[in-house]
N, C-alpha and C positions, 0 to 999 in steps of 0.2 A: 744484489751486491751491497747496497747500502744497508740492508737488513743485517747482513753478515758482519759488516764493520761495526755497526751499533751494538750488536750482540757481543762481539769481541771486546769492545770498550767496557761494556757493563761487566763482563766476566773478569777482565783484568782489574777493574776497580774493586770488585768483591775480593779477589785474591790479595790485592795490596792492603786492604783494610782489615784483613783477618789477623788474629793473633798468631804468634809464631808456633805454638804447640798444637794448633788445630789440625787434626788429621783428616777430617771429613770435608774441609772447606773446598777441596778440589772437586769433589762430587757435587757439592752445592753450587759451585760456580758453573759447572757444566750443565746442571739442571736449569739454572736461571738463564744461561746462554741459550739453551734449546727453546725454552718457553718464550723468551724475547724474540728469538729468530722466527719461530713459527707464527707468532702473533703479527709481527711486521710483514711477513710474507703474505699472510691472509689479507691484511690491510692493503697491501700493494695490489693484490688481485682485484679487490673491490674497486680501488682507484682505476685500475686498468679497464675494468668493465664499464665504469662510468664514463671514461674517456671515449671508449668505442661506441657507447650509446645504449648498452644494456642497463636496465634499471634493476638493481639487485636490492 
C-alpha cells in the first residue's frame, strides 16, 4: 500500500515537471512508477522476512 502511494507521488512529480510538448513523458512516468513500485515491494518482502525471523 505504501509502495503504491510513493510510486504514484514519484510519477505525478515527473509528469508535473515535464515540458508541455513532451509526448513520451506519460510512458516514462509509468515506467518509473513501475520500477519504484516493484523495488519497494521487494524491499518490503525482505523486511517482512526479517520480522518473521527468516534470514534473507
